[in-house]
VEXRO-678818 format. One line per 8 residues: their letters; for each residue x, y, z of N, C-alpha, C. Coordinates in steps of 0.2 Angstrom, whole numbers, plus 2048, in hexadecimal, padded with zeros to 3 digits. Layout:
// residues N
A	X Y Z X Y Z X Y Z; ...
This chain:
// residues 212
MAQGPSPL	7E8 849 853 7EC 846 84E 7F0 84B 849; 7F5 849 846 7F9 84D 842 7F5 84E 83B; 7F4 854 839 7F0 856 833 7F5 858 82D; 7F3 856 827 7F7 859 821 7F4 860 81F; 7F8 863 81B 7F6 869 818 7EF 868 814; 7EB 86D 814 7E4 86D 811 7E5 86C 80A; 7E2 867 807 7E2 866 800 7DF 86C 7FC; 7DB 870 7FF 7D7 875 7FC 7DC 87B 7FB
THPTLFYH	7E1 87C 7FF 7E5 882 7FF 7EC 881 7FD; 7EE 87B 7FD 7F5 879 7FB 7F5 874 7F5; 7F8 877 7EF 7F8 872 7EA 7FD 86D 7EA; 7FD 868 7EF 801 863 7EF 7FD 85C 7F1; 800 856 7EF 7FD 850 7F1 802 84D 7F6; 807 850 7F8 80C 84D 7FD 80B 84F 804; 80B 84A 808 80A 84B 810 811 84A 813; 813 84F 817 81A 84E 81A 819 84C 821
VRDLIQQL	81C 846 823 81B 844 82A 820 848 82E; 81E 84C 833 822 850 837 824 84E 83E; 81F 849 840 820 846 847 820 83F 846; 826 83B 848 827 834 848 823 831 84E; 820 834 852 81C 831 858 815 832 857; 813 838 855 80C 839 855 808 835 84F; 802 832 852 7FF 82E 84D 7FB 832 848; 7FB 830 841 7F9 834 83C 7F1 833 83B
DPAGWFPN	7EE 838 837 7E7 837 836 7E6 838 82E; 7E7 832 82B 7E7 833 823 7E0 835 820; 7DB 834 824 7D4 836 822 7D4 83D 821; 7D8 841 826 7D8 848 826 7DC 84B 820; 7DF 848 81C 7E3 84A 817 7DF 84C 810; 7D9 84A 810 7D5 84A 80A 7CF 84F 80B; 7CD 852 806 7C7 857 806 7C1 853 807; 7C0 84D 806 7BA 849 807 7BB 843 80A
QKPLELEL	7B7 841 80F 7B7 83B 812 7B5 835 80E; 7BA 831 80C 7B8 82B 808 7BC 825 80B; 7BA 81F 809 7BE 819 80B 7C6 81A 809; 7CA 818 80E 7D1 819 80D 7D4 813 80B; 7D9 813 805 7DD 80E 803 7E4 810 804; 7E9 80B 804 7F0 80C 805 7F4 808 800; 7F9 80B 7FD 7FD 808 7F8 804 809 7FB; 808 803 7FC 80F 803 7FE 813 802 7F9
GSGDGGFT	818 807 7F7 81D 806 7F2 81A 807 7EB; 818 80E 7EA 815 810 7E4 819 811 7DE; 81F 810 7DF 824 810 7D9 823 817 7D5; 822 817 7CE 821 81D 7CA 81A 81F 7CA; 815 81B 7CD 80E 81E 7CE 80A 81B 7C8; 80C 817 7C4 808 814 7BF 801 811 7C1; 802 80D 7C7 7FB 80A 7CA 7F8 810 7CE; 7FB 813 7D2 7F8 819 7D6 7F4 81D 7D2
LQYAQAHP	7F6 820 7CD 7F2 825 7C9 7EC 822 7C6; 7ED 81C 7C2 7E7 819 7BF 7E2 817 7C4; 7E4 814 7C9 7E0 812 7CE 7DC 817 7D1; 7DF 81D 7D3 7DC 822 7D6 7D7 826 7D1; 7D9 826 7CA 7D4 828 7C5 7CE 824 7C5; 7CF 81D 7C5 7CA 818 7C4 7C5 818 7CA; 7C7 81A 7D0 7C3 819 7D6 7C3 820 7DA; 7BF 825 7D7 7BF 82B 7DB 7BB 82A 7E1
EINLVAVE	7B8 825 7E2 7B4 823 7E8 7B8 822 7EE; 7BF 821 7ED 7C3 820 7F3 7C9 825 7F3; 7CC 825 7F9 7D2 829 7FA 7D8 824 7FB; 7DE 826 7F7 7E3 821 7F7 7EA 824 7FA; 7EC 821 7FF 7F3 824 802 7F8 81F 7FF; 7FD 823 7FB 802 81F 7F8 809 820 7FB; 80C 81B 7FD 813 81C 800 818 819 7FC; 81E 81D 7FB 824 81C 7F7 82A 81F 7FA
RLWGRIKK	82F 81B 7FB 835 81E 7FE 839 823 7FA; 839 822 7F4 83E 826 7EF 83A 82D 7EE; 83E 832 7EF 83B 839 7EE 83A 83B 7E7; 83E 839 7E3 83D 83A 7DC 837 837 7D9; 835 831 7DB 82F 82E 7D9 829 831 7DC; 829 833 7E2 824 837 7E5 822 83D 7E2; 827 841 7E0 826 847 7DC 823 846 7D5; 825 840 7D2 822 83F 7CC 81B 83D 7CC
IEKRGLRL	819 839 7D1 812 838 7D2 80E 83E 7D4; 811 842 7D8 80D 848 7D9 80C 84D 7D3; 811 84E 7CF 811 852 7C9 80B 84F 7C5; 80B 849 7C4 806 846 7BF 7FF 846 7C2; 7FF 845 7C9 7F8 845 7CC 7F5 84C 7CC; 7F9 851 7CD 7F7 858 7CD 7F4 85A 7C6; 7F8 858 7C1 7F6 859 7BA 7F0 856 7B8; 7EE 850 7BC 7E8 84C 7BA 7E2 84F 7BE
GLTNIRLL	7E4 853 7C3 7DF 856 7C7 7DC 852 7CD; 7E0 84D 7CF 7DE 848 7D4 7DE 84B 7DB; 7D9 84A 7DF 7D9 84C 7E5 7D8 846 7EA; 7D8 840 7E8 7D7 83A 7EC 7DE 836 7ED; 7E3 83A 7EC 7EA 837 7EE 7EE 83B 7F3; 7F1 838 7F7 7F6 83B 7FC 7FC 837 7FC; 802 83A 7FB 808 837 7FA 80D 838 801; 810 832 803 814 832 808 81B 82F 806
RFEASYLL	820 832 809 827 82F 808 829 82C 80F; 828 826 810 829 823 816 82B 81C 816; 82E 819 81B 82F 811 81C 829 80E 81E; 827 809 81A 820 806 81B 81F 803 822; 824 7FF 824 823 7FB 82B 822 800 830; 826 805 831 826 80A 836 81F 80E 836; 81D 80F 830 817 813 82F 811 80F 831; 810 809 830 80B 805 832 80B 803 839
KYLMPAGV	811 802 83C 811 800 843 810 806 848; 813 80C 846 813 811 84B 80E 817 84A; 80D 818 843 80A 81E 841 803 81E 83F; 801 818 83C 7FA 818 839 7F5 815 83E; 7EF 818 83E 7EA 815 843 7E8 80E 841; 7E5 80B 846 7E3 804 845 7DC 805 841; 7DB 800 83D 7D4 7FF 839 7D2 805 835; 7D7 808 831 7D6 80E 82D 7D5 80D 826
FQTVHIYF	7D8 807 823 7D8 806 81C 7D4 800 81A; 7D0 801 814 7CC 7FC 812 7D0 7F7 80D; 7D5 7FA 80B 7D9 7F6 806 7E1 7F8 806; 7E5 7F3 806 7EC 7F5 805 7EF 7F1 7FF; 7F3 7F5 7FB 7F6 7F3 7F5 7FD 7F3 7F5; 800 7ED 7F4 808 7EC 7F4 80A 7E8 7EE; 80D 7EC 7EA 80F 7E9 7E3 816 7EA 7E2; 819 7E4 7E1 820 7E3 7DF 825 7E6 7E4
PDPWPKKR	824 7E4 7EA 829 7E6 7EF 830 7E3 7ED; 835 7E6 7EF 83C 7E3 7EE 83C 7DC 7F1; 83D 7D7 7EC 83D 7D0 7EE 843 7CD 7F2; 849 7D1 7F2 84F 7CF 7F6 850 7C8 7F5; 852 7C6 7EF 852 7BE 7ED 857 7BA 7F1; 85D 7BD 7F3 862 7BA 7F6 860 7B8 7FD; 861 7B2 7FF 85F 7AF 805 861 7B4 80B; 867 7B6 80B 86A 7BA 810 867 7C1 811
HHKKRLIN	863 7C3 80C 85F 7C9 80C 858 7C8 80D; 855 7C2 80E 84E 7C1 80F 84C 7C5 816; 850 7C7 81A 84E 7CA 820 84C 7D2 81E; 84E 7D4 818 84C 7DB 816 845 7DB 813; 842 7D5 811 83C 7D5 80E 837 7D9 812; 832 7DD 80E 82D 7E1 811 828 7DC 815; 826 7D7 811 821 7D2 813 824 7CD 817; 822 7CD 81E 823 7C7 823 81E 7C7 828
EEFVGLLW	81F 7C2 82C 819 7C1 831 817 7C7 835; 81C 7CB 837 81A 7D1 83B 817 7D6 837; 819 7D7 831 816 7DC 82C 80F 7DA 82B; 80D 7D3 82A 806 7D1 829 802 7D3 82F; 805 7D3 835 801 7D5 83A 800 7DD 83A; 805 7E0 838 804 7E8 837 7FE 7E9 832; 7FE 7E5 82D 7F9 7E6 828 7F2 7E5 82B; 7F2 7E0 82F 7EB 7DE 832 7E9 7E4 837
RVLKPCGK	7EE 7E7 83A 7EC 7EC 83F 7E9 7F2 83B; 7EC 7F4 835 7E9 7FB 832 7E3 7F9 82E; 7E1 7F3 82C 7DC 7F2 828 7D5 7F2 82C; 7D0 7F4 829 7C9 7F4 82B 7C7 7ED 82C; 7C2 7EB 82F 7BF 7E4 82F 7BD 7E2 828; 7BF 7DC 826 7BE 7DA 81F 7C2 7DE 81A; 7C7 7E2 81C 7CB 7E5 817 7D0 7E0 813; 7D3 7E2 80E 7D6 7DE 809 7DD 7E0 808
VYLRTDDA	7E2 7DC 807 7E9 7DD 805 7EA 7DA 7FE; 7EC 7DE 7F9 7EE 7DB 7F2 7F5 7DC 7F1; 7F8 7D6 7EF 800 7D6 7EE 801 7D4 7E7; 807 7D6 7E5 80A 7D3 7DE 811 7D3 7DF; 814 7CE 7DB 81B 7CD 7DB 81D 7C9 7D4; 823 7CA 7D2 825 7C6 7CC 82A 7C1 7CE; 82B 7C0 7D5 830 7BC 7D8 82D 7B6 7DB; 82E 7B0 7D8 82A 7AA 7DB 82C 7A8 7E2
GYHAWMQA	832 7A9 7E4 834 7A8 7EB 831 7AD 7F0; 830 7B3 7EE 82D 7B8 7F2 826 7B7 7F2; 823 7B4 7ED 81C 7B2 7ED 81A 7AD 7F2; 81E 7A8 7F2 81D 7A3 7F7 81F 7A5 7FE; 824 7A9 7FF 825 7AD 805 81F 7B1 808; 81C 7B4 804 816 7B8 806 810 7B4 808; 80F 7AF 804 80A 7AA 805 80B 7A7 80C; 811 7A5 80E 813 7A2 815 812 7A7 81A
AFASNPGF	813 7AE 819 812 7B3 81E 80B 7B4 820; 807 7B4 81A 800 7B5 81C 7FD 7AF 81E; 7FF 7A9 81D 7FC 7A3 81F 7FD 7A2 827; 803 7A5 829 804 7A5 830 800 7A9 835; 7FC 7AD 831 7F7 7B2 835 7F0 7B0 834; 7ED 7AD 839 7E6 7AB 838 7E1 7B1 837; 7E4 7B7 838 7E0 7BD 837 7DE 7BF 82F; 7E1 7BB 82B 7E0 7BC 824 7DE 7B5 820
QPVQTPPE	7DA 7B6 81B 7D8 7B0 817 7D9 7B2 810; 7DB 7AE 80B 7DC 7AF 804 7D6 7B1 800; 7D6 7B6 7FC 7D1 7B7 7F7 7D4 7B8 7F1; 7CF 7BA 7EC 7D1 7BB 7E5 7D2 7C2 7E3; 7D7 7C4 7DF 7D8 7CA 7DD 7D3 7CC 7D7; 7CF 7D1 7D8 7CA 7D3 7D3 7CD 7D4 7CC; 7CA 7D1 7C7 7CD 7D2 7C0 7CE 7D9 7BE; 7C9 7DE 7C0 7CB 7E5 7BF 7D1 7E8 7C2
LAEMLTDF	7D2 7E6 7C8 7D8 7E8 7CB 7DE 7E4 7C8; 7DE 7DE 7C6 7E4 7DB 7C3 7E6 7DE 7BD; 7E1 7E0 7B9 7E2 7E3 7B2 7E6 7EA 7B3; 7E6 7ED 7B9 7E9 7F4 7BA 7F0 7F3 7BC; 7F5 7F4 7B7 7FC 7F2 7B7 800 7F7 7BA; 805 7F6 7BE 80A 7FB 7C0 80F 7FC 7BA; 813 801 7BB 818 802 7B6 81D 7FC 7B6; 820 7FA 7BC 824 7F4 7BC 821 7EE 7B9
EKEFHAKG	81A 7ED 7BA 817 7E7 7B8 817 7E7 7B0; 816 7ED 7AD 816 7ED 7A6 81D 7EB 7A3; 823 7ED 7A7 82A 7EB 7A5 82B 7E4 7A6; 828 7E1 7AB 829 7DA 7AC 825 7D6 7A7; 81F 7D8 7A5 81B 7D4 7A0 81F 7D5 799; 822 7DB 798 826 7DB 792 82B 7D6 791; 82E 7D4 797 833 7D0 797 831 7C8 798; 82A 7C7 798 828 7C1 798 827 7BE 7A0
LPTLRLAY	828 7C3 7A4 827 7C1 7AC 820 7C2 7AE; 81D 7BC 7B0 816 7BD 7B2 815 7C0 7B9; 80F 7C3 7BA 80D 7C6 7C1 80B 7C0 7C5; 80D 7C0 7CB 80B 7BB 7D0 807 7BF 7D6; 801 7BE 7D6 7FC 7C2 7DA 7FA 7BE 7E1; 7F9 7C2 7E6 7F6 7BF 7EC 7F1 7C4 7EF; 7EB 7C2 7F2 7E6 7C6 7F5 7E4 7C3 7FC; 7E3 7C7 801 7E1 7C4 807 7DC 7C9 80A
QKVAEAIN	7D7 7C6 80E 7D2 7CA 811 7D3 7CA 819; 7D2 7CF 81C 7D2 7CF 824 7CD 7CB 827; 7CE 7C7 82B 7C9 7C3 82F 7C9 7C6 836; 7C3 7C9 838 7C2 7CD 83E 7C4 7CA 844; 7C3 7C3 845 7C3 7C0 84B 7CA 7BD 84D; 7CF 7BE 849 7D5 7BB 84A 7DB 7BF 848; 7E1 7BF 84C 7E7 7C3 84A 7ED 7C0 84E; 7F2 7C0 84A 7F9 7BF 84D 7FC 7C6 84E
PPSQ	7FB 7CA 854 7FD 7D1 855 804 7D2 854; 806 7D8 851 80D 7D9 850 810 7DB 857; 816 7DA 858 81A 7DB 85F 81A 7E3 85F; 819 7E5 865 819 7ED 866 820 7EF 86A
């Protein structure tokens, strides 16, 4: 499997995907073997950094498409001396479908993905029935997905997507996790917009598999 640069010899938190076919080995990107978690759409890293600091017992793979945001997270993470974060600049659906191993993450965090509110743009939304199947594939048994949005329409859309897959059951977001706000979330709250949360747990005996 593809390996990242050694975190002991290279002062970087960024992993560069060099092969779009070879399956990745995210556990090999870290100096210590710990439970893996995944964050899709890290934004400016407000959640990423505080979560990694609060949970040194886990390793966090954070995915963000914008290069400027990735570099900002890396700079702050290195300043904080964090070794349990690795950053990827990549498209989430392709990453989960083709490059990530099955059953590797114990938790996936997806906070405030673009809601694409206009009906003609709904096909661009990250969360859909196929993507829910991809999440099921990369999660360990009993693994969990935590989601947040400020858009009521997208909230209902996500509920329907997960409800269509018997491989997930709804659960509660832990209070400690709910209190850990993203940068976008702080802005929304300042404007009086509430956070709409969803959480699901993988059920090992059932799945609607993604198309291959």
